[in-house]
C-alpha positions in Angstrom: 0.0 0.0 0.0 2.7 2.5 1.0 4.7 1.9 -2.2 1.9 3.2 -4.4 0.1 5.7 -2.1 -0.9 9.0 -3.7 -0.5 12.1 -1.6 -4.3 12.4 -1.0 -4.3 8.8 0.2 -1.5 9.6 2.7 -3.7 12.3 4.1 -6.5 9.8 4.5 -4.1 7.3 6.2 -2.9 10.0 8.6 -6.5 10.9 9.5 -7.2 7.2 10.1 -4.2 7.1 12.4 -5.6 10.1 14.3 -9.1 8.6 14.6 -7.8 5.3 15.9 -5.8 7.1 18.6 -8.7 9.5 19.4 -11.2 6.7 20.0 -8.7 4.6 21.9 -8.7 1.7 19.4 -6.0 -0.4 21.0 -6.5 -3.0 18.3 -4.9 -0.5 16.0 -1.5 -0.7 17.8 -0.2 -3.6 15.7 -0.9 -2.0 12.3 0.3 1.4 13.6 3.5 -0.2 14.8 4.0 -1.8 11.3 3.3 1.5 9.7 5.7 3.4 11.9 8.4 0.9 11.2 8.2 1.9 7.5 9.8 5.3 8.2 11.4 5.6 4.8 8.0 5.3 3.1 6.3 7.8 5.4 8.1 11.1 4.5 5.0 12.5 2.7 4.4 16.0 4.1 0.8 16.5 5.3 -1.1 19.7 5.6 0.3 21.5 8.7 3.9 20.5 7.7 3.7 17.2 9.6 4.9 14.0 8.0 3.0 10.7 7.9 5.8 9.2 10.0 5.4 11.9 12.7 1.6 11.3 12.8 2.0 7.5 13.0 4.5 7.9 15.9 2.3 10.3 17.8 -0.8 8.2 17.4 1.0 5.0 18.3 2.6 6.6 21.3 -0.7 8.0 22.5 -2.3 4.6 22.3 0.6 2.9 24.1 0.5 5.6 26.8 -3.2 5.0 27.4 -3.0 1.2 27.2 -4.9 -0.4 30.1 -3.3 -3.2 32.0 -5.9 -5.6 30.6 -4.3 -5.2 27.1 -0.7 -6.2 27.8 -0.5 -8.2 24.5 -0.4 -4.9 22.5 2.8 -3.6 24.2 5.7 -5.4 22.6 8.4 -3.9 24.8 11.5 -4.6 22.7 9.9 -3.8 19.4 8.3 -0.6 20.6 11.3 0.6 22.6 13.5 0.0 19.5 11.0 1.8 17.2 10.9 5.0 19.5 14.6 4.8 20.1 15.3 5.0 16.4 12.8 7.9 16.2 15.0 9.9 18.6 17.3 10.4 15.5 14.5 11.6 13.2 14.3 15.4 12.8 10.9 16.6 14.2 10.3 13.4 16.1 12.7 13.8 19.0 10.3 15.1 21.6 7.5 12.6 20.8 10.0 9.7 20.9 11.6 10.8 24.1 8.2 11.4 25.8 7.0 7.9 25.0 10.4 6.3 25.9 10.6 8.1 29.2 6.9 7.6 30.0 6.9 3.9 29.3 10.4 3.0 30.6 11.3 5.7 33.3 14.3 3.8 34.7 16.1 4.3 31.3 15.3 8.0 31.0 18.9 9.1 31.4 20.0 6.7 28.6 17.3 8.0 26.3 18.2 11.6 27.0 21.9 10.9 26.2 20.9 9.3 23.0 19.4 12.4 21.5 21.3 13.8 18.5 23.8 16.6 19.2 21.8 19.0 17.0 18.7 18.7 19.2 18.4 20.9 22.2 16.0 19.4 24.8 13.7 21.8 26.5 13.1 20.2 29.8 9.9 22.1 30.5 8.4 20.9 27.2 9.4 17.3 28.0 7.7 17.6 31.5 4.6 19.1 29.9 4.3 16.4 27.3 4.8 13.7 29.9 2.0 15.2 32.0 -0.3 15.5 29.1 0.5 12.0 27.7 0.9 10.0 30.9 -0.7 12.1 33.6 0.6 14.2 36.5 2.7 11.5 38.1 4.8 10.9 34.9 6.5 14.3 35.0 7.7 13.8 38.6 8.7 10.2 37.9 10.9 11.1 34.9 12.5 14.2 36.4 16.2 13.6 37.3 
């Protein structure tokens, strides 16, 4: 599908990602994961100057952050951690990737921060704010060190 997707179809796919995240469709985690793993095919720029890759990461991250304990099968720790770790190096994806990594795996927060590219300047206030928004009030305090 991604090999022959027209720009207007990319917009539709991005909207589908958003809807899945917005309604909490946890069953969409596996296909969103597969989509986000196709980074090289997701460079289509959407209206608002966001790429399909950024949208897929944001929606997948939001679903993983909201994943209830009764759906553990949807969190593939190694696969998801590797996916978001790679996204730390993608321009425009650093804050999203770091937020999900720190929120899901707080003990490794220091390692994730050190893995940010040298060109990226982390705004700690932005990170704390996105952690609170994505994971709730306790996440910001848990990840601050």
